[in-house]
VOLO-967389 format. One record per residue: x, y, z of N, C-alpha, C in turn; residue in three letters. Coordinates in steps of 0.02 Angstrom, whole numbers, plus 50000, padded with zeros to 5 digits. Layout:
REM VOLO-967389
XYZXYZXYZALA/...
END
This chain:
REM VOLO-967389
509094879249858508474878349820507914876049866MET/508044871149908507534868849955507334874350004ASN/507834878350025507684883850071507214888950039SER/507354890649976506914895449940506224892549931ASN/506194885949918505544882649909505134882949974HIS/505474881850030505124882050094504874889150109ARG/505274894150094505064901050105504464902850063LYS/504474900749999503914902149954503284898649978LEU/503344892350001502774888550027502484891950088THR/502914894450132502684897950192502294904250174PHE/502554908150127502214914350107501534912850078ILE/501484907750033500844906050002500354903650055ILE/500594899450102500154896850154499894902450199ALA/500334907250215500134912850258499604917150225LEU/499714918750161499224922850125498564919150118ILE/498594912650103497984908750095497584908550160SER/497944907650216497604907450281497234913950295LEU/497554919550280497244925950293496654927150246LEU/496694924650185496124925250139495524921350166PHE/495654915350192495104911250219494784914550280PHE/495184918650315494934921850376494594928550363GLN/494564930850301494314937550288493584938250307LYS/493174933150295492474933650313492384934050388ASN/492814930650424492794931150498492924938250520TYR/493414941350489493594948250509493054953150489ALA/492744952250430492274957150405491584956450435ASN/491404950650460490724949350482490684948250557ASP/491084951750596491084950550668490434952550701ASP/490064957350671489404959150699488914953450691ALA/488934950250632488494944550619488674938650664VAL/489334937550673489554932050717489344933250789LEU/489344939450810489124941050878488384939150888ALA/487984940250836487284938350840487204930850847LEU/487574927150807487534919850810487764917250878LYS/488284920450904488554918350968488034919251024LYS/487614924451017487094925751066486424922751047ASN/486434918150997485824914650976485284919450951ASN/485484924950921484994929650893484964928650818LEU/484414926050793484344924650722483924930050689GLN/484224933950645483854939050608483784936550537ILE/483194934550520483054931450456482774936650408ASP/483154938050355482904942850305483134940650235PHE/482794943250185482974941850116483014948450079SER/483424948650026483534954749989483514953249914LEU/483084956749878483014956249806483154963149775LEU/483294963249710483444969649679483084970349611TYR/483014976549590482724978149525483044984549501TYR/483404984449445483754990349420483294994449376LYS/483065000049402482635004549365482695011549395ILE/482735016549352482795023449375482115026849374ASN/481755026049429481095029049436480985031049509THR/480565036049519480455038549587479935034549625ASN/479485031149589478955027149622478905020349589THR/478605015749624478505008949599477765007149605LEU/477505004049552476835000949556476944993749577ASP/476834992249640477004985649666476614980049631LEU/476034981549606475644976449571475974974349506ASN/476364978949476476674977649412477384974749420ILE/477774977649465478484976049468478664970749520VAL/478194968449559478354963749613478704957549588SER/478554955349528478854949249501479514950649464LYS/479704956949458480314958649421480934958949466LYS/480834958449531481404958449576481784951949571PHE/482444952449572482884946649562483304945349625LYS/483584939449628484014937549683484674941149679LYS/484934943149737485574946749739486154942249719MET/486674945049686487274941049673487624939249738PRO/488014933949738488354931749799488854936849825THR/489104941049781489584946249802489234952349832SER/488574952649829488184958449851488394964849814ASN/488644963949754488884969749715488724968749642SER/488564974449609488444974349536489024977449499PHE/489564978649534490184981049503490114987849471GLY/490324988149407490344994549371489664996849348VAL/489144992849357488474994649334488144999449385LEU/488415005449388488155010349436487495013249412ASN/487175017249453486525020049436486035019349493GLY/485385019049477484865018549527484575011449529THR/484525008749590484245002049601483685002649653TYR/483194998049648482704997049701482834990249733TRP/482814990049799482924983849836482294982249877PHE/482124975949878481554973549918481834969649977LYS/481774972650036482024969650098481434966650137LEU/481454960150144480924956650181481204954150247THR/480924956750301481144954650368480624949750395LEU/480834943550404480374938350427480314938450503ASN/479844934450529479764933950602480404931450634ASN/480654934950682481284932950716481214933950791THR/481694931350827481714932450899481754939850916GLN/482174943250876482274950450887482004954150827GLU/481384956450831481084959950774481014967450787SER/481194969550848481154976650864481854979250883LYS/481934985750876482574989050893483164986050854ASN/483054985450789483584982950745483894988750706LEU/484524987750687484874992650646485084989250581ILE/484894992050525485144989750460485674994750437ALA/486254992250417486784996750393487154993650334PHE/487424998050293487764995850232488474998650234ILE/488974994550254489664996950261490024997750194PRO/489825002850158490175004650096490125012150088THR/490615015250057490695022550062490415026450003HIS/490185023249950489965026849891489225025949876ASN/488805027149925488085027249915487845034449922ILE/487605037249868487405044249869486785045449912GLU/486275041149903485655042149941485245035649941LYS/484915034449998484435028850004483775031750030ILE/483245030849990482575032550013482245026150038ASP/481995026250099481735020250132480965020650135ILE/480645015450108479915014950108479715008450142TYR/479105008650171478825002550200478185000750162LYS/478114994350148477524991950113476954991150163ASN/476444995450157475854995050199475244994550153ILE/474904988750156474324987450113474484988450040ASN/475074985950021475304986049952475414993149925ASN/475574997749970475745004449951476395006449984GLU/476775010749949477415012949976477315018950021LEU/477535018350083477505023750131478215025950149ASN/478375032150132479055034750144479195035150219PHE/479795032650239479995032850309480535038050321ILE/481095037350286481655041950295482155041050238SER/482675045250239483215044850191483885044750227SER/484375041550197485055041550224485535041350164THR/486175041750178486665041750124487125047750129GLY/487605048050083488135053150088487895060250076ASN/487335061150039487095067950024486585070550074THR/486375066350121485875068350171486235071650230VAL/485965077450251486275081050308486295076650370ASN/486805077650409486905073450469486325074050517ARG/486015079950521485445080950567484825077050544GLU/484815074950480484215071850453484275064250446GLN/484875061450454484945054250446484645050650506ILE/484315044850495483975041350549484445038450602PRO/485055036650583485555034050630486205037850618VAL/486465040850671487075044950664487675040250659ASP/487805038050598488345033350584488655035350518TYR/489305033950510489655036050450489375032750387LYS/489235026250389488935022750333488165023650335PHE/487825022750278487095022950278486805017750326PRO/486335019950368486025015450418485325018050435ALA/484885013450454484205015450474483935010250523PHE/483425012350561483135008050613482555004050585LYS/482464998050613481904993750596481544991850661ILE/480914993450665480504991650723479864988450697ASN/479804981950705479204978550680479114972050718SER/478504970550736478364964350773478174958750726GLU/477944960350666477734955350617478194955650557ASN/478044951150510478424951250447478344957950413GLU/478894960850393478884967550363479254967450296SER/479014971750251479334972450186479514979850177ILE/480154981050162480394987850150480654988250078PHE/480564994050048480824995249981481335000949987TYR/481924999849960482465004649965482665007049895LEU/482605013449884482845016349822483555018949833LYS/484025016049797484735017349810485075020149747VAL/485445025549756485815028449700486555027449710LYS/486875023949662487595022649665487955027149615PHE/488335032149636488705036349589489325032849560PRO/489585027949598490185024349575490035016849575LYS/490435012749609490305005549608489645004049644GLU/489264999249618488614997449647488704991749696ALA/488934993449756489074988449808488564989349864ASN/488224983749885487694984349934487724978549985PHE/488234978450028488314973150078487894974450141PRO/487244973650135486784975250190486884970550250LEU/486884973450310486924969550372486384972050419LYS/486094967450459485584969250508485794966350575ILE/485764970550627485964968450693485534972050745THR/485574970050808485214973450861485574979950879THR/485214984450910485524990850930486114989750977GLU/486034985151024486574983851072487194981151038ARG/487104976350993487674973550958487974978750910GLU/487554983050884487794988350839488254993150876PHE/488054995050936488464999550977489134996250994VAL/489124989851013489734986151028490184985650967SER/489874984250910490234983550847490594990050828TYR/490234995650831490525002050812491065004250861THR/490985002550925491485004350976492145000750962SER/492104994350945492714990550929493074993450868LYS/492684995150817492974998050757493315004650772LYS/493015008650817493305015050835493975014250869LEU/494035009350913494665008050948495205005850898VAL/495025001150853495504998750803495745004450759ILE/495265008550735495445014050691495885019150727ASN/495735020550790496135025350827496855023050834SER/496945016650850497625013950858497995014150791ILE/497655011950738497995011750672498185018750649TYR/497705023350647497845029950621498345033750666TYR/498305032650731498785035850776499495033550762GLY/499575026950753500235024150737500495026750671THR/500055026850621500265029050554500475036350554ALA/500115040650590500295047750592500975048750626ILE/501115044950678501765045350712502325043550663ILE/502225038150625502735036050576502835041250522ILE/502295044450501502345049750450502775055450477ILE/502655057450539503045062950569503775061050577LEU/503915054750595504605052450602504965052850535ILE/504625050450482504925050750415505035057950392ASN/504575062350411504655069450393505275072350427LEU/505375070750490505965073250527506605070550496LEU/506605064050479507205061050449507345064050380PHE/506815065450342506925068550276507225075550284PHE/506965079450331507225086150341507945086050366LEU/508125080850404508795080450432509305077650382LYS/509105072250347509595068750304509495070050229PHE/508945073350210508805075050140508785068950095LYS/508605063150124508545057050085507825056450060ASN/507725056149995507045056249967506655049849980LYS/506995044550002506635038450020506135039950076SER/506345043950125505895045750180505315049950154TYR/505455054550109504925058850082504405054750044LEU/504635050449999504175046449958503765041650002TYR/504085038850053503715034150096503185037750136TYR/503345043550163502845047150204502265049550159LEU/502415051450097501875053450051501445047450031LEU/501765041750020501375035750004500945033650063PHE/501235033650123500855031750183500275036650195LEU/500385043050182499855047950188499285046450140THR/499455044850077498955043050028498575036850049SER/498935031950077498615025750099498125027150156LEU/498325031450202497875033150258497245036550233ILE/497325041350187496735044750160496285039850124ILE/496585035050087496195029750055495785025950106ASN/496105023850160495745020150212495195024450244PHE/495335030850255494835035350283494225036050237LEU/494355035650172493805035850124493415029350124LEU/493775023750120493445017250116493065015450180TYR/493355017150238493015015150300492495020350323ASP/492375025350281491835030150294492005035750342GLY/492635036150365492815041150415492755048350388SER/492795049250322492755055950293492065057750268LEU/491585053150275490905054550248490605060550282ILE/490655060950349490365066750384490705073250364HIS/491355072950350491725079050332491485081750265VAL/491355077250217491165079250149490415078050135PHE/490015077050186489315075450176488965080750133ARG/488685078550077488345083150031488805086649983GLY/489455085549987489945088749944490135084049887ASN/489985085849823490145081249767490885080149757PRO/491315084449786492035083449780492265077049813PHE/491855074549860492025068349896492175062649848TYR/491795062149793491885056649746492495057649702TYR/492685063949691493275065449651493915064549692LYS/493865065849758494455065349801494765058449798LEU/494355053249796494605046449794495035045249732GLU/494845048349676495225047549614495915050749621LEU/495945056749649496585060149659497035056149706PHE/496755053549760497145049849809497425043449778VAL/497015039849739497245033849705497825035449658HIS/497745040749619498255042549570498915044449603LEU/498885048849653499505051049685499805045549729PHE/499385041349758499655035549794500065031049749GLY/499825030149687500195026249637500865029449622GLU/500865036049613501485039649596501995039149653ILE/501765040249715502225040049772502505033049783TRP/502095027949772502335021049781502865019349728PHE/502755021549667503245020349614503905023949630ILE/503865030249650504475034049666504835030949725LEU/504465028949776504775025849835505125019349815PHE/504795015149775505085008749756505705009649713SER/505685014449667506265015849625506865018049668ILE/506735022349716507275024949759507525019549806LYS/507065015949838507245011049889507615005049859PHE/507405002949799507714997049767508234999049714LEU/508345005549706508845007949658508705005349588ASN/508065005349569507855002649504508105007049446ILE/508135013549458508325018149404509015016549375LYS/509495014849418510165013249394510205006349362ASP/509795001649388509824994849362509424993949298LYS/508834997249295508384996449237508105003249217HIS/508505007449186508255014249168507665014149120PRO/507665009449073507105009149025506465007049060TYR/506505002049103505914999849140505655005349186PHE/506115009349214505915014849257505475019749219THR/505665021249157505245025749116504565022749102LYS/504545016249090503905012949076503435013249137LEU/503725013049197503315013249257502885019549259LEU/503145025049234502785031349239502235031949186PHE/502195027049141501625026949095500985025249132LEU/501055021349185500465019149224500055024949250SER/500345029649289499935035249313499655039649257PRO/500015040149201499775044149145499145040949116ILE/499155034349106498575030749080497995031249129ILE/498145030349193497625030649245497295037549245ILE/497685042849241497415049649240496955050649180ALA/497145047949123496725048449063496065044849072PHE/496075038849101495465034949112495015038349164LEU/495305041149216494905044749266494565050849234TYR/494915054149188494615059849153494015057649111THR/494075051849078493515049249040492915047849085LEU/493045045349145492495044049192492145050549211TYR/492535055749226492235062149245491825065149189LEU/492025063549126491665066349069491045062249051ALA/491055055649064490515051349041490105048249097THR/490365048449159490045045149217490015037549209ASN/490415034849164490455027549155491005024849200SER/490805021149251491275019149303491765013749279TYR/491655010849221492105005749195492805008649185ILE/492855015149170493505018349160493905018549226TYR/493565019949281493895019949346494125012849364VAL/493695007949350493855001049366494484998749328ALA/494515000449263495094998549223495715002249248ILE/495645008649264496215012549290496475009649355GLY/496015007849400496225004849464496574998149454ASP/496324994249405496624987749391497334988549365ALA/497434993549321498114994949296498564997249353ILE/498305001649394498715004249449498924998849498GLY/498454994549518498614989449568499054984049539VAL/499064983149473499494978049443500234979749448SER/500384986149457501084988249465501374985949531ILE/500944985349582501184983649650501534976849652LEU/501224971449628501574964949631502194964749586PRO/502194968549531502784968749487503384971549525VAL/503284977049560503824980149598504024975749657LEU/503534972349686503684967849742504124962049718TRP/504004959549659504414954149631505124956649617LEU/505194962949598505864965949591506234965549658PHE/505874967149712506184966649778506424959649794GLY/506024954649776506214947649787506834945949746ILE/506844948249684507404946749639508064949549665TYR/508034955349698508644958649721508774957649796TYR/508474952449825508564951249896509294950449915LEU/509684946749875510384945449892510834951349874LYS/510634955249825511064960649802510964967149840GLN/510354968349864510204974449900509994972749971ILE/510394974250021510224972250090509544974750113PRO/509354980850093508724983750116508114980850080SER/508224976850028507654973949991507234969350035ALA/507554966250086507174961750130506634965550168LYS/506764971850184506254975850218505664977250170PHE/505834978550108505314980050058504874973950047TYR/505184968150039504814961950025504374960050084VAL/504664960050144504284957950203503764963150222PHE/503934969550213503464974950231502834974650190GLY/502894972950126502304972750083502054965650071TYR/502264960950113502064953950106501314953150106LEU/500954956650149500224956150153499874961950118LEU/500164967850122499824973750096499694973250021LEU/500184971049982500094970849910499574965749888ILE/499604959349910499084954649888498384956649910PRO/498304959449970497644961549993497414967849957PHE/497884972149939497714978049899497434975949831ALA/497764971049800497504968349737496804965449747VAL/496714961849802496064958649816495514963849824TYR/495644969049863495124974049876495014978749817PHE/495554981049786495484985849731495114982649672ILE/495224976249659494864972749606494154970949628LEU/494074969349692493424967249717492914972849719GLY/493124978849738492664984349744492354986449677PHE/492744988349627492434990849566492114985449522PRO/492384979449521492134974249476491614969749508PHE/491534969949574491044965749607491184958349601GLY/491824956549601492014949549591491884945349653LEU/491934948449712491834944849775491584949749827TRP/491414947149885491104951149937491624955149976ASN/491634961649967492074966150005491654971950030VAL/491874974950085491524980850110492034985850137ASN/491774991250166492204996850184492554996350251GLY/492484990750288492804990450353493564990150348GLU/493814986850296494534986850280494974984150337MET/494694979950381495084977650439495714973950418LEU/495644969250371496214965250352496744969550316ILE/496514974750280496984979350248497384983350300MET/497044985250353497384989050405497884984750443LYS/497714978350452498194973650483498804972950439ILE/498694972350373499254971750326499674978150327ALA/499344983850331499704990250333500094990950398SER/499824988250452500194988250516500874984750508TRP/500854978950473501484975350461501964979750422LEU/501714983150371502114987650331502434993050375ASP/502024996050419502275001450462502804998850511ILE/502684993050541503154990150589503824988650555ILE/503794985450496504404983550460504804989750440VAL/504464994750412504825000550388505055005050446PHE/504715004550503504965008050562505635004950584THR/505664998250582506294994850598506814996550545TYR/506604996950482507074998550428507375005450439ALA/506965010150462507205016850476507725016750531ILE/507575013250586508055012850642508695009250620SER/508625004150577509205000450552509655005050511TYR/509335008950467509725013450425510055018950466ARG/509715021250519510005026250563510625023350598MET/510565017050620511125013750653511725013250606LYS/511585011450543512125010850494512435017550479MET/512035022850479512305029550467512765031650524LYS/512565029950586512975031650644513635027850641ILE/513595021250624514205017250617514645020150562VAL/514315022150507514695024850451515045031350469GLY/514695035650507514995041950527515605040850572ARG/515545036050618516115034450662516705031950621GLU/516565027450573517105024750532517415030150489GLU/516985034550461517245039850417517665044750457ASN/517475045950520517865050450562518575047750572SER/518615041150585519275037950593519655038150527ILE/519305036750471519635036550406519895043350385GLU/519495048650400519715055350381520355057250418ASN/520395055150481521005056450520521595052750489THR/521475046250472522015042350441522205045250373GLU/521695047450336521825050050269522245056450272HIS/522095060750321522475066850329523205065350344THR/523315060250387523995058450406524375055150348GLN/524015051350306524335047650252524385051550187MET/524035057250183523995060850119524685062750091LYS/525155065450132525815067250105526185061250076PRO/526045055350102526385049450078526065046750015ILE/525385046950013525025043649958524975047849896LEU/524915054449902524795058649844525345058049791MET/525985057849811526495056949759526415050249722PRO/526165045249757526105038649726525595038649670LEU/525035042149680524505041749630524695045449566VAL/525235049349567525455052849507525995049149470HIS/526255043749500526785039949467526495035249416LYS/526875033949363526645029249312526645022249339THR/527195020249371527235013649400527035014149474GLU/526435011949490526175012549557526375006549599LEU/526525007849664526645002449710526014998249716VAL/525425001349721524774998049724524295001649677ASN/524094998449622523665001849573522995004049602PRO/522775001149657522135003049687522155010149715PHE/522775012749727522825019549753522535024749705TYR/522485022949641522185027649592521465029149609THR/521145024849648520435025749665520345030549723LEU/520905033149750520845038049804520675045049778LEU/520705045949712520525052349683520165051049617LYS/519995056249581519635055349518520035051049470GLU/519685046549434520005041749391519585040549329ASN/519885037649278519535036649215519045030949217ILE/519025027249272518525021849279517855024549303LEU/517815031149314517195034349338516965031349404ASP/517445029549446517295027549515517435033449560ILE/516935035549598517045041249643517605039649692GLU/517995044649711518565043449757518345039749820PRO/518735034549837518575030449895518955032949956LEU/518715030850014519095032050076519585026250086THR/520035027050134520525021750147520185015350169LEU/519675015950211519325010050235518985006450177ARG/518675010450133518345007450074518865004050029GLU/519455007050025519985004049984520204997350013LEU/520264996950079520444990650112519924985250097ASP/519284987150102518744982350090518734980350017ILE/518854985149973518864983649901519404978549884LEU/519994979349912520534974549900520344967649928GLU/520014967549985519804961150015519294957749971SER/518844961549940518344958649895518694955549835ILE/519194959149809519564956449751519964950249769CYS/520124949549833520464943449856519984937649865GLU/519334938949857518834933649862518574932449932GLY/518694937149979518464936250048517714937850053LEU/517364934250096516664935850109516624941150165ASN/516014943150181515924948550230516214946850299ASN/516104940650321516364938650386517124938850387VAL/517434936250333518164936150329518444943250326GLU/518094947650290518324954650286518294957950354ILE/517734956650391517664959450458518214957150504GLY/518374950650501518914947950544519594950850525ASN/519704951650461520344954150438520454961450459LYS/519924965550454519994972650467519764974650537LEU/519544969550576519314970750645518734975750648PHE/518234974550606517634978650606517024974050604ILE/516434976750620515824972650623515564971050553SER/515134966050549514824964050485514404969750458ILE/514024973150502513614978750480514034984350449ASN/514624985450478515074990550451515324988550383THR/515484982150375515704979550310515154980650258VAL/514534978750276513974979550229513864986950211LYS/513934991250261513844998350249514355000950198TYR/514984999050206515505001450160515434998250091HIS/515214992050088515124988750023514574992349984ILE/514034994350018513504998049984513775004749957ARG/514185008049997514485014349975514935013249914ASN/515315007749915515765006149858515345004849796ILE/514805000949802514364999649745514095006149716TYR/513875010649761513595017049737514115021249702ASN/514725021449729515255025449699515485022449632LYS/515465015849628515685012549566515125011749515ALA/514495012849537513935012149492513795004949472GLY/513885000249519513774993149505513274990349556VAL/513044984249542512544981149585512764974749619ASN/513354972149600513574965749627514334965449629SER/514594960449665515314959449668515604957649600ARG/515224953749562515454951749496515554957849451ALA/515064962449452515124968549412515704972849436ASP/515804972949502516344976949530517024974249509LEU/517104967649513517744964549494517884965549420LYS/517354965249380517444966349307517684973449293GLU/517404978149329517614985049319518324986249342LYS/518514983049398519194983949425519714980349383LEU/519504975349344519984971749302520304976349251SER/519974982049238520244986749189520864990349215LEU/520954990249282521534993849310522184991049282ILE/522274984549289522894981449265522934981249189ASN/522364979849156522374979349083522554986049052SER/522264991449080522414998049053523144999949066TYR/523384998349125524075000049144524564996249100LYS/524434989949086524894985849047524904987848974ASN/524314989748947524284991348875524494998448860THR/524375003048906524515010048893525095012848933ASN/525295009148985525835011449028525715018549053ASN/525065019949069524875026549093524465025649157GLN/524485030749200524085030349261523345031049245PRO/522935028649293522205028849284521905035249313LEU/522315039249344522045045449372521925050549317THR/521425054949327521295060249279521825065749286ARG/522095067949231522605073049232522275079949227GLN/522405084249277522065090749279522345095449227GLY/
END
């Protein structure tokens, strides 16, 4: 109990520490300015109105202070922003950029003698040749020696998120270079793991590899969308906004299928397994309502439903830690990814807190997932190799012992009733190998894994491998269930005086 309490405390402390560090990770460009004593003083106000022009004499007092989250959540549409750049040490050669991926267009005006003078436009629908700064996210240059006021007309097709940042050109170049290196390493690693899983799926036909590579592919595309890497590819293409919906939906489906397969949930909880698939159906319906009405609240609700499934499945992994050896990979692999996914997926559409498209902390969490499941793959491969070696020995032994054992399984009075499990039987336990039979008898004797290994002169990993095979063949999840099922051998024999083998 104390050990579990310490583990839980460690997990909570680790997640809390990373949450407190999120602003550090997201605002490294701003921190670089402070480190170099460069103070860029600006203020930002907003006014929600769908109009092409503003009469500054009338609306100047209608601008309001920005929310602390820099987001208006599901209240998408057209906004006007008043950006006031005060006198600063660095008032020339500045770059203003907005690291968020769903801004359709920004028209930039400068206030000169209380009149709006158009400067330029940027955003996802503006051609790359026409944007003022060649950057994936909306960005524009600011050159002014005195206090300047800019008015920005911004159209949000989805969530209204506006995390404006201003930095010098030099710091901007350094900032983007660092992000490029991080993204290259992350995406390169992820693609390699996807290819490895594809090769293993083609070789072993295990759907766990297929579902994981499809989920990881969906996750990568999500990150490419959020961090703006696909903006240039789909610039001006309205399908860009629909693609995110498809990726979210199929990512949900692949994660559910992978979790069901990896944790064997279907056999343990068949009813709950069916309920899990209601989630993508509901999400698809809500996304359809958004496409029909352009009301982003439907997407926000759908995303909230989808992300709520992640911690539920993660808790299943924790519950089955002792019963399923591979569950530890699932729990540790998603230790950071799931809580941060909940944080970001809820933060983006609802505007509950300050999030942007850099996704650095999410990529770090995903790195942990990739590393853990890469080890899990190698571990499973090792166990398969061990299993093949053991099965090769057992098949040889079984061939030699078959003339001796087969007459026994047909006799009513068996020397060892467990021999009935060497072929089809009425207990619906798939035929076992001789090695599995030895381990099964040891389990019934109450021996633990170490004692079984010592008795049979095999490694602990080999014992675990065979026990998993026995569980699968018997359709049980624990030693208690296995012993209960095997107790029928003697009871059936004593009451019916008949063998347990199926009569052809």
